[in-house]
C-alpha positions in Angstrom: 76.4 287.3 -7.4 80.0 286.5 -6.1 80.3 282.7 -5.7 82.7 280.8 -3.4 83.9 277.5 -5.1 84.6 274.6 -2.3 86.1 271.4 -3.0 86.7 268.8 -0.3 89.6 266.6 -0.5 88.7 262.9 -0.3 90.9 259.8 0.4 90.5 256.2 1.5 89.9 256.0 5.3 88.6 259.5 5.6 86.1 260.1 8.5 82.7 260.0 6.7 80.9 261.9 9.6 83.1 264.9 9.0 82.7 264.8 5.1 78.8 264.6 5.1 78.6 267.3 7.8 80.4 269.8 5.5 78.2 268.8 2.9 74.9 268.9 4.9 75.8 272.3 6.1 76.7 273.6 2.6 73.4 272.3 1.3 71.6 274.1 4.2 73.5 277.4 3.4 72.8 277.2 -0.5 69.1 276.4 0.3 68.5 279.5 2.8 70.3 281.6 0.3 68.0 280.5 -2.4 64.9 281.2 -0.4 65.9 284.4 0.9 67.5 286.0 -2.5 65.3 284.1 -5.2 68.4 283.3 -7.0 68.2 279.7 -8.1 72.1 279.0 -8.3 74.3 277.9 -5.3 76.2 280.7 -3.5 78.6 278.0 -2.2 79.1 275.4 -5.2 81.0 272.4 -3.8 82.3 269.0 -4.9 84.2 266.0 -3.4 87.6 265.5 -5.2 89.9 262.6 -5.1 92.0 260.2 -7.2 88.9 257.9 -8.0 85.3 258.3 -8.3 84.6 256.5 -5.0 86.7 256.4 -1.9 85.9 254.2 1.3 85.6 256.0 4.8 87.4 254.1 7.6 84.2 252.8 8.9 84.0 251.1 5.6 81.0 253.1 4.0 81.6 254.3 0.5 81.8 258.2 0.0 80.7 259.5 -3.6 80.3 260.6 -6.3 83.8 261.8 -6.2 85.4 264.1 -9.0 88.7 263.1 -10.4 91.1 265.8 -9.4 91.9 268.3 -12.2 94.8 270.3 -11.2 93.5 273.3 -13.2 90.1 273.5 -11.6 91.3 275.5 -8.6 88.6 276.2 -6.0 88.1 279.0 -3.6 88.3 277.2 -0.5 90.2 273.4 0.0 89.0 271.6 2.8 91.4 268.8 4.0 89.9 266.4 6.3 91.8 263.5 8.1 92.7 260.4 6.1 92.9 258.2 9.1 90.8 257.3 12.2 92.1 259.5 15.5 93.2 256.5 17.2 96.4 255.5 15.1 100.0 255.3 15.3 103.4 257.0 14.2 103.7 254.3 11.3 100.4 254.6 9.7 100.6 258.3 9.8 103.9 258.3 8.3 102.7 255.9 5.7 99.7 258.1 4.9 101.7 261.0 4.2 103.8 259.0 1.8 100.6 257.5 0.2 99.1 261.1 0.0 102.5 263.1 -1.1 100.1 264.0 -4.4 97.7 265.5 -2.1 100.5 267.5 -0.4 101.7 268.8 -3.7 98.1 269.8 -4.6 97.8 271.8 -1.5 100.9 273.5 -1.9 100.1 274.4 -5.5 96.7 275.6 -5.0 97.6 277.6 -1.8 100.3 279.6 -3.7 97.6 280.6 -6.6 95.3 281.8 -3.9 93.2 278.9 -2.5 92.4 279.2 1.3 93.5 275.9 2.7 91.3 274.5 5.6 92.8 271.7 7.5 90.5 269.4 9.8 91.9 267.0 12.6 94.9 265.2 11.3 94.3 266.6 7.7 96.4 269.4 9.1 99.3 266.8 9.0 99.2 266.9 5.3 99.0 271.0 5.3 102.1 270.9 7.6 103.9 268.5 5.1 103.1 270.8 2.4 105.1 273.5 4.2 102.6 276.2 3.6 102.2 277.0 7.4 105.8 277.5 8.2 105.9 280.2 10.7 102.2 279.8 11.6 100.4 277.4 14.4 98.4 274.6 13.4 95.9 272.4 15.6 95.0 268.9 15.6 93.2 266.1 17.7 94.6 266.3 21.2 95.4 262.7 20.9 97.6 263.2 18.1 99.8 266.1 20.0 102.8 263.9 20.5 102.9 262.5 17.1 102.4 266.0 15.7 105.6 267.2 17.4 107.5 264.0 16.4 106.6 264.2 12.9 106.8 267.8 12.3 109.4 269.3 14.8 109.9 272.7 12.9 105.9 273.0 12.8 104.1 274.5 15.7 101.0 272.6 16.9 99.0 274.1 19.6 96.5 271.3 20.3 94.5 273.5 22.8 93.3 275.8 20.1 89.9 274.5 18.6 90.6 276.5 15.6 93.2 279.0 14.2 92.6 281.3 11.6 95.6 282.9 9.4 93.6 284.2 6.5 94.9 282.0 3.8 95.0 278.8 6.1 92.4 277.7 8.5 93.4 274.9 11.1 90.6 273.0 12.9 91.1 270.4 15.8 88.7 267.9 15.8 86.2 266.6 13.4 83.2 267.4 16.1 83.8 271.2 15.4 83.6 270.9 11.4 79.8 272.0 11.0 80.8 275.0 13.3 83.9 275.8 10.9 81.6 275.7 8.0 79.2 278.2 9.4 82.3 280.4 10.3 83.4 280.0 6.4 79.7 280.8 5.1 80.1 284.1 7.5 83.6 285.0 6.5 82.9 284.4 2.6 79.4 285.7 2.5 77.4 287.0 5.5 76.7 286.5 9.1 73.0 286.5 8.5 73.3 283.4 6.3 75.6 281.7 8.6 72.7 282.1 11.2 70.1 280.9 9.0 72.0 277.8 8.0 72.8 277.3 11.6 68.9 277.5 12.4 68.0 275.1 9.7 70.7 272.7 11.0 70.1 273.3 14.5 74.0 274.1 15.0 74.7 276.9 17.2 77.6 279.1 16.5 79.9 278.3 19.7 80.6 281.1 22.0 84.1 279.6 22.8 84.8 279.0 19.0 88.5 280.1 18.9 88.1 282.4 16.1 85.3 284.7 17.8 86.0 287.9 16.0 84.6 286.9 12.6 83.2 289.9 11.4 86.1 292.0 13.0 88.8 290.6 10.8 92.0 292.6 11.6 95.3 291.9 9.8 97.2 289.1 11.3 99.7 288.7 8.5 101.7 292.1 8.8 104.7 290.4 10.1 105.3 293.0 13.0 106.0 291.0 15.9 105.6 293.7 18.3 102.0 294.4 16.8 101.4 290.7 17.0 102.3 290.6 20.6 99.9 293.4 21.5 97.2 291.9 19.5 97.5 288.7 21.5 97.5 290.3 24.6 94.5 292.3 23.7 92.4 289.1 22.5 93.4 287.3 25.6 92.9 290.1 28.2 90.2 292.4 26.6 87.6 291.5 29.5 89.8 292.6 32.3 92.3 295.4 30.9 92.0 298.2 33.3 94.8 300.1 31.8 95.8 300.2 28.3 99.0 301.9 28.3 99.9 299.4 31.4 99.0 296.4 29.4 101.2 297.8 26.4 104.2 298.0 28.5 104.5 294.3 28.3 105.8 295.0 24.6 109.3 296.0 24.6 109.2 299.2 22.6 107.6 302.6 23.8 104.1 303.3 23.8 104.4 305.8 21.0 106.1 303.7 18.6 104.0 300.8 19.3 100.8 302.7 18.5 102.2 303.8 15.4 103.2 300.6 14.3 99.8 299.1 15.6 97.8 301.4 13.3 99.9 300.9 10.5 99.9 297.4 10.5 96.1 296.9 11.5 94.3 300.0 10.4 93.3 300.5 14.1 94.6 302.2 17.1 95.0 300.0 20.2 92.0 301.3 22.1 89.8 301.4 19.0 91.1 297.8 18.5 90.1 296.8 22.1 86.7 298.2 21.6 86.0 296.2 18.6 86.9 292.8 20.5 84.5 293.9 23.2 81.9 294.7 20.6 82.5 291.3 19.0 82.1 289.6 22.5 78.6 291.4 23.1 77.4 290.8 19.7 78.1 287.0 20.1 76.5 286.8 23.3 73.3 288.9 21.9 72.8 286.1 19.1 73.6 283.1 21.3 72.2 283.7 24.8 69.5 285.1 26.7 71.7 287.1 29.2 70.7 290.5 30.1 72.1 293.2 28.0 74.0 295.2 30.7 75.5 292.0 32.2 77.1 291.3 28.5 78.4 294.8 28.4 79.8 294.4 32.0 81.4 290.8 31.2 83.2 292.6 28.0 85.0 294.6 30.3 83.2 297.9 29.6 81.8 299.5 32.6 79.9 302.6 31.1 76.7 301.0 30.0 75.3 304.1 28.3 78.5 304.7 26.4 78.8 301.3 25.2 75.3 301.1 23.9 76.2 304.5 21.8 79.3 302.7 20.5 77.6 299.5 19.5 74.7 301.5 17.5 77.5 303.4 15.9 79.5 300.4 14.8 76.8 297.8 13.7 73.9 300.4 12.7 71.5 298.7 15.3 70.6 299.2 19.1 71.5 295.9 20.9 67.8 295.4 21.5 67.1 295.6 17.6 70.3 293.3 17.2 69.2 290.5 19.3 65.6 290.6 17.7 67.2 290.5 14.3 70.0 287.8 14.7 69.5 286.4 18.2 69.1 282.5 17.9 66.8 282.4 21.0 64.7 285.2 19.9 63.2 284.2 16.5 62.4 281.2 14.2 62.9 281.6 10.4 60.2 279.9 8.2 61.6 277.6 5.7 58.2 276.6 4.2 
């Protein structure tokens, strides 16, 4: 059984609600996995780590037990929550970065060794301070936008995004999205089915507007080809209204032939196959989280030929759309945990 070890970085004045949301969702995932697999070990072993065995949240409540950090005990995933309340100022944020310089170094060291780093809310400031996100956008709480730009003028912050996934770094904007983020991690590092089961148990719906909606389809975003990245972005933004793919590709300043060759080399998909996968992901999420008519979902995805899409969906997913909804639809069935 492949386990994914998760550490949650704790500091004084961190948000208690976010910490407990992570822990509760991971407990739900471990519980549902044990029930479905018969294996008694946790699939997502986790621990709270920090300087001391107990820390206090900004609301005054104690958080513990906390394992004192061992630099050699590197996890697969490190979750970095905020270390201050959202309504703070530049002076306190700057002080927090100084006080938490040892955490910044830990983030840098573990990331270089292969740990996936997840920044939440203004925990992204520690991620930015570590330098590991150079050239990659981060997000944070919208109240922190001006402070983020002032403290980190070289770092791109896009607070309009709820979450940004760069593969090795995941950046989440607000603490309210943290439970959905944990479901996303469960899906990415284990399976969609386990994420749905944990979500049902916790009454957490995977949001259709979660900013990384293509979690089963995980195309390469780290290839470093700016032309391919531009086309990927165009497809992901406009997949529902693309009428002519060749016309869309003219917005990228190289020839269609060159772009197609480079796109295939970088992502493993042709542009048309990439577009189809985005549409399949959109419909798949709709089948899971809504009671919309199947044909309506197909048309909303930008696909006009219903029969052709149904065949494409079954070929890709291994199930008909009706079968998929019956198996994975949040509103179609309840899972017994008795």
